[in-house]
Wavefront OBJ file of the C-alpha trace (Angstrom):
o trace
v -9.026 0.229 4.185
v -9.177 -0.845 7.829
v -12.137 -3.125 7.156
v -10.259 -4.842 4.342
v -7.213 -5.388 6.552
v -9.362 -6.705 9.392
v -11.219 -9.093 7.061
v -7.948 -10.425 5.654
v -6.667 -10.857 9.222
v -9.805 -12.778 10.188
v -9.417 -14.987 7.121
v -5.828 -15.735 8.132
v -7.089 -16.442 11.680
v -9.580 -19.002 10.369
v -6.969 -20.654 8.174
v -4.524 -20.821 11.067
v -7.170 -22.470 13.278
v -7.628 -25.123 10.597
v -3.868 -25.497 10.145
v -3.066 -25.838 13.847
v -6.045 -28.094 14.592
v -4.825 -30.559 11.972
v -1.585 -30.841 13.975
v -3.662 -32.385 16.817
v -2.743 -29.698 19.344
v -4.886 -28.901 22.380
v -7.701 -26.421 21.746
v -6.235 -23.702 23.976
v -2.882 -23.877 22.198
v -4.594 -23.743 18.793
v -6.522 -20.612 19.770
v -3.500 -18.881 21.310
v -1.267 -19.553 18.298
v -4.019 -18.530 15.878
v -4.607 -15.312 17.807
v -0.874 -14.527 17.690
v -0.873 -15.133 13.933
v -3.962 -12.901 13.584
v -2.437 -10.016 15.554
v 0.926 -10.192 13.787
v -0.578 -10.443 10.299
v -2.965 -7.557 10.972
v -0.133 -5.347 12.242
v 2.069 -6.213 9.261
v -0.762 -5.502 6.812
v -1.575 -2.196 8.536
v 2.030 -1.006 8.427
v 2.296 -2.033 4.782
v -0.891 -0.139 3.911
v 0.318 2.989 5.714
v 3.663 2.884 3.899
v 1.962 2.409 0.527
v -0.465 5.287 1.139
v 2.394 7.599 2.151
v 4.380 6.541 -0.915
v 1.415 7.185 -3.214
v 0.817 10.608 -1.647
v 4.487 11.509 -2.042
v 4.470 10.429 -5.684
v 1.258 12.347 -6.348
v 2.674 15.527 -4.808
v 5.844 15.222 -6.894
v 3.877 14.806 -10.107
v 1.720 17.820 -9.279
v 4.884 19.886 -8.748
v 6.249 18.698 -12.100
v 3.014 19.563 -13.887
v 3.547 23.284 -13.121
v 6.288 23.418 -15.744
v 5.822 23.645 -19.481
v 8.358 22.783 -22.170
v 9.691 26.355 -22.214
v 9.786 26.852 -18.446
v 7.456 27.406 -15.554
v 4.001 28.877 -15.956
v 4.938 31.749 -13.648
v 7.209 33.200 -16.375
v 4.376 33.559 -18.893
l 1 2 3 4 5 6 7 8 9 10 11 12 13 14 15 16 17 18 19 20 21 22 23 24 25 26 27 28 29 30 31 32 33 34 35 36 37 38 39 40 41 42 43 44 45 46 47 48 49 50 51 52 53 54 55 56 57 58 59 60 61 62 63 64 65 66 67 68 69 70 71 72 73 74 75 76 77 78
């Protein structure tokens, strides 16, 4: 998962270099702004991935708790 996030961040970094260089900015400013975009996008993607994984785990644990019950009641009563 981390490799995917890092690769997407690097892709965004390359696109931002192209975007900012077309604005005819100095090279140092292009690199600094692109690096800021890279860091912020990577952090946002990482937080989003963590939230989604936690949500999926929570949903999976709830469905496993619900699967312990049959139509007539819980399996412990059998």
